[in-house]
N, C-alpha and C positions, 0 to 999 in steps of 0.2 A: 729901632726899626720894626715897624709894623709888618706883618706878612700874611699871607690868606688865609693859613690856619690862626692866627690870632686873632685876627679880623672876626672868623666864623667861631670861634669859643668864646669871643665875647657879645657876639649876637645871641649864641644859644644860652649864654647866663643870663642878657637882658631877658629873652624870652622866657627862661625857664622863672626868673622874678614874677614875670605880667600870671603866668599861670598860677604861681605859688600863690599871689596875691588874688586870683580870682577865686581858688581851693578856700582862701580864708574867707573871703565874703561870701560866697555861697555856705559857707559853714555856718556863718551868723544866722542866715535864713531859717527860719522855723518851719520844722515839717510837723507830723503830728508828736514826734517825743519830745521830751525836756533834753537839753544839752546845756553844758556851764557857756561852751559856745556861742550861744545864741546871744548872750549879751557881749560878746566882744565890741562890737561896733559902738556900745553906748560910751558916751564920753561925759564927765561927769562936772560941775563949778566946783572947784575946790580948791583951798589955798591962794585963790586969786588968777588960777588958770583952768582952762581945760583938759582934763586928764583922762585918760581910759578906764573903765570902772576896774579893770582886774589891777589897777594898777592902788587901788582905796578899798578893794573888797575883796573878800573870798568869795566863788560861785560855786553852788552845788546841786546836783539834780538829786534830792532824797527819794524822790517819786517820779512816775512817768509822766505827770502833768504839772509839776511844780519844780519852782528853782526855789532855792534859798540865796539869799545874799548877806553876807556876815562884813559889815564895814569895820575896819580896822579903827576908824576912827569913829564913835559914838555919835559926834556932833555933825557928823556927814551923811547919816540916814537920810534926813531929811533931801538934801540936794541928790543924792542917789535915788532916791524914790521918785523925785520928780523927773529925773533925766532918765529913766527908764520908761514912764509914763509918756513924756516927752518923744520918744525914740518913733519911730513910723512900725514900731513892733506890734503893736497893738496890745501891750498887756495894763495891767493894771496892779501894779504892785500894792501890798498892804503893809504897814510895820507891825512886829509883834513883839515887845521886848526890845532886844538890841539887834533883832534879826529883821530882815525883810523878805516877808514870803510873795512871790510871783506865781501866781496859778496859771496856767495856760489853758485858755478855754480850747473846746473843741472847735475845729476848722468848718466853717461853713464852705457850701460850694463856691460862694465869690470871693470869698478871702483867698482861697486856695486859688482862683485864678489871677487875683492881684498879687499874691506872693510869687507867681508863676510869671507876672508881666517884671515883677522884680528883678527875679533870675535871667529874665533875658537880658536885661538892662543891664546889670551886672556882669553877663557873659561878653555884650558888645562892648565893655570898659575895657575887660581884659584882652578880647579881639585889637582891639583898638593898640592898647599897650605892644603887643605882639607885633601888630603893623607898624608901629613907630620904631620897633628896634630893628625891624627889617628895612626899613627905609633907611634910617642910620646906617646902616652896614653895606648896604649896596650903595651910597655918596662914597663912603670909605673906601671901597673895592674900586669905585670909577677914580677916583685921586691917587690910587697906588701908582707910583712911577717905578718903571723897570719891570712891570709885570707883562707877558705879552697877550695881546686881547683875549685869545684861547683861554689862558688861564685864569681871566676875569669873566668869563662867560661859564665856564665849568665853577668856579666859585659861586657866581649868582646863581646857578642850577641849584648847587649845595643848599644854599642859602634859602632858595625856596622850597626846598627838603625839609629843612629845620622849621621853619614857618608855617608849612602843611600841618608838620607832625605836632607842633604846639597849639594851634587851631584845634586839630583834633582831638587833643588831651580835655582843654575846654568844653569842645563840642560834648565829649564824653560824660563831664561832671555835669552839663545843664542836663543831659537826659539822667541821671541818674539822681539828680535833685528834682528836677519834674517829677520823677515816678514816684518818689519818697513822698513829696508833697501832696499829691492829687490821690495817693492810696490813702483810702478812706478807714 
């Protein structure tokens, strides 16, 4: 039996997932400092399928402007290098022994603006995910039987509060990331 609290709980969970996904995506966007999470979105063609970089290599940041990628299978070094180069991160990796060094060039003003546009695009995807969750939950509330119209109205107000909170969290992440990127 579905009830209003269950629907709202499911909805909060779905919205939290959208916010967490946005946090992950935004974390992979490069600001001035090297971070292993920068390469989280890179996918490598390995063993006949597309795999996340984290499943075929370890990534570390030994210096503020350098990432090192150590493949677990040395035969994948070229595929990893190609995947990093082909990603939209604007990086140019170089193999050195069994390790791939990924220097992070200083960001110029134009590149910073491009990255801010990417941040806004990813944030919009997160907001769309939150809105989809709200729409789905609103439909479930309307289909509930044996519940008064007043209870449904109150539940919709609660649903809107949950939605506004999730959107606010995404906006806060965007502001922080934008400030991080534009900081020279």
